[in-house]
Backbone bond lengths (Angstrom), bond angles and torsions (degrees), N, CA, C in turn:
res aa  C-N    CA-C-N  psi(-1)  N-CA   C-N-CA  omega(-1)  CA-C   N-CA-C  phi
1 M - - - 1.463 - - 1.513 108.14 -
2 S 1.350 116.23 145.73 1.431 121.03 174.69 1.500 110.19 -79.44
3 S 1.305 116.60 174.69 1.475 122.25 -176.66 1.503 110.68 -67.50
4 N 1.328 120.90 -21.09 1.453 121.49 178.08 1.545 112.76 -93.48
5 G 1.334 117.51 7.74 1.490 121.18 176.02 1.481 114.02 88.43
6 T 1.309 121.55 0.23 1.461 121.42 177.87 1.539 110.03 -88.11
7 P 1.313 118.23 146.82 1.466 119.59 179.39 1.565 111.05 -63.30
8 T 1.278 118.38 144.60 1.425 122.34 177.31 1.519 108.62 -104.90
9 S 1.338 116.96 152.40 1.444 118.72 176.37 1.554 106.52 -149.38
10 K 1.294 114.28 160.74 1.480 116.97 177.88 1.492 109.72 -70.27
11 K 1.339 113.95 141.36 1.440 119.90 177.73 1.495 110.43 -90.18
12 L 1.404 115.98 -37.85 1.459 121.49 177.31 1.515 110.88 -105.76
13 L 1.307 115.60 133.70 1.430 121.07 178.98 1.523 109.92 -117.38
14 R 1.341 116.86 144.38 1.467 122.24 174.01 1.520 109.45 -70.65
15 T 1.322 115.71 170.68 1.490 119.20 -174.68 1.496 112.65 -56.75
16 K 1.284 119.07 -49.28 1.446 123.48 -176.84 1.530 110.25 -59.68
17 Q 1.373 116.36 -47.64 1.462 120.91 178.70 1.499 111.37 -63.12
18 A 1.361 120.27 -41.62 1.416 123.34 -179.22 1.527 112.46 -67.55
19 A 1.329 114.74 -36.36 1.488 120.23 176.02 1.551 108.68 -64.05
20 E 1.264 116.47 -45.78 1.484 118.30 179.02 1.530 110.55 -64.21
21 Y 1.305 118.63 -35.59 1.465 124.51 178.32 1.511 109.82 -59.84
22 L 1.354 117.08 -42.79 1.440 121.76 178.34 1.502 117.33 -89.86
23 S 1.329 115.39 -2.11 1.467 123.55 -176.68 1.515 113.16 59.29
24 V 1.329 113.85 43.52 1.503 122.58 175.21 1.465 107.96 -125.97
25 S 1.372 115.61 168.11 1.471 117.32 175.38 1.568 110.14 -79.54
26 P 1.333 116.26 158.74 1.480 117.41 174.63 1.523 111.44 -58.82
27 W 1.345 117.87 -34.82 1.465 120.71 178.65 1.574 109.23 -61.54
28 K 1.290 116.84 -47.34 1.485 122.18 179.57 1.568 107.83 -59.20
29 L 1.292 118.97 -45.18 1.455 121.87 -178.60 1.527 110.62 -60.89
30 R 1.341 117.54 -45.43 1.469 118.90 177.71 1.511 111.80 -65.73
31 Q 1.372 117.39 -33.87 1.436 119.39 173.59 1.549 113.97 -62.00
32 L 1.315 116.12 -38.93 1.475 121.87 177.09 1.548 110.39 -61.14
33 V 1.362 114.09 -41.49 1.449 119.28 179.00 1.555 109.08 -64.68
34 N 1.332 116.64 -50.56 1.409 119.94 -175.44 1.537 113.21 -64.98
35 L 1.307 119.28 -25.18 1.473 124.81 176.96 1.544 110.05 -84.82
36 G 1.339 116.92 -5.42 1.460 118.29 -179.27 1.516 114.74 78.84
37 K 1.362 117.38 15.74 1.427 119.84 -177.57 1.559 113.29 -94.10
38 L 1.349 116.86 -10.49 1.428 122.24 -179.12 1.530 108.27 -143.03
39 A 1.301 117.27 134.12 1.438 123.32 -178.82 1.542 107.54 -84.20
40 C 1.331 114.23 147.10 1.471 118.94 174.14 1.538 106.44 -132.56
41 V 1.314 116.66 167.92 1.463 123.82 179.55 1.532 106.49 -117.28
42 Q 1.304 116.05 122.72 1.474 119.25 174.98 1.514 104.72 -117.60
43 L 1.342 116.67 113.35 1.478 120.25 -174.47 1.543 109.46 -79.42
44 E 1.316 118.34 -21.25 1.499 123.38 175.01 1.513 108.97 -130.29
45 P 1.318 121.11 150.06 1.450 123.37 -177.37 1.486 115.81 -47.42
46 D 1.352 118.99 -43.18 1.451 119.96 -179.38 1.536 109.32 -113.40
47 G 1.311 116.21 20.09 1.435 119.38 -177.75 1.559 111.71 -77.29
48 P 1.287 115.50 174.53 1.456 119.28 -179.77 1.500 113.14 -69.89
49 F 1.312 116.28 152.37 1.472 119.45 170.98 1.486 110.50 -69.23
50 T 1.339 115.21 138.53 1.450 120.37 168.33 1.539 104.60 -129.03
51 F 1.318 114.12 157.83 1.439 121.43 -173.74 1.525 109.97 -126.96
52 D 1.339 115.83 130.43 1.436 123.76 175.94 1.533 105.61 -76.12
53 V 1.338 115.76 129.86 1.454 120.48 -179.50 1.528 110.93 -60.68
54 R 1.341 118.45 -30.19 1.468 119.58 176.68 1.487 112.66 -65.34
55 D 1.358 118.02 -35.28 1.479 122.05 176.51 1.561 109.93 -67.80
56 L 1.299 114.60 -40.69 1.483 118.80 178.44 1.513 111.93 -63.91
57 D 1.325 116.29 -43.01 1.472 121.89 176.01 1.524 108.99 -61.75
58 A 1.296 118.48 -45.05 1.460 120.51 -177.01 1.551 111.06 -66.00
59 Y 1.295 115.52 -36.74 1.500 121.79 177.83 1.564 107.26 -62.42
60 A 1.300 115.97 -51.62 1.457 121.26 -179.33 1.479 111.01 -60.99
61 E 1.272 119.40 -43.29 1.480 121.38 178.37 1.499 114.16 -64.49
62 A 1.328 117.39 -37.57 1.451 122.66 177.93 1.512 113.74 -69.73
63 H 1.346 116.21 -16.30 1.434 119.85 -178.22 1.530 114.12 -113.02
64 R 1.325 114.12 18.49 1.463 120.29 175.05 1.495 110.79 -68.02
65 V 1.317 115.45 138.74 1.472 119.39 178.84 1.512 107.50 -131.93
66 V 1.344 117.49 131.62 1.452 123.73 175.78 1.531 107.02 -102.20
67 M 1.260 117.16 115.16 1.450 122.07 -177.56 1.551 111.81 -87.82
68 G 1.284 117.33 151.14 1.434 121.78 173.46 1.508 114.50 86.32
69 R 1.292 120.12 19.17 1.451 121.40 177.71 1.476 113.53 -117.36
């Protein structure tokens, strides 16, 4: 919890965590990055990919499908 009593959560997730968040494989997640369909954060030039939860939420929202209409 933060000092003001609200729950805290990680803003940046590693590849495996981000893949689990979107319910896809880490391979699929890296493919989305390589195709330019999902942004990632690299804090160092050859460092690991990390993913901002807001980008993951935006990606999921943009790919919502309502069936049966």
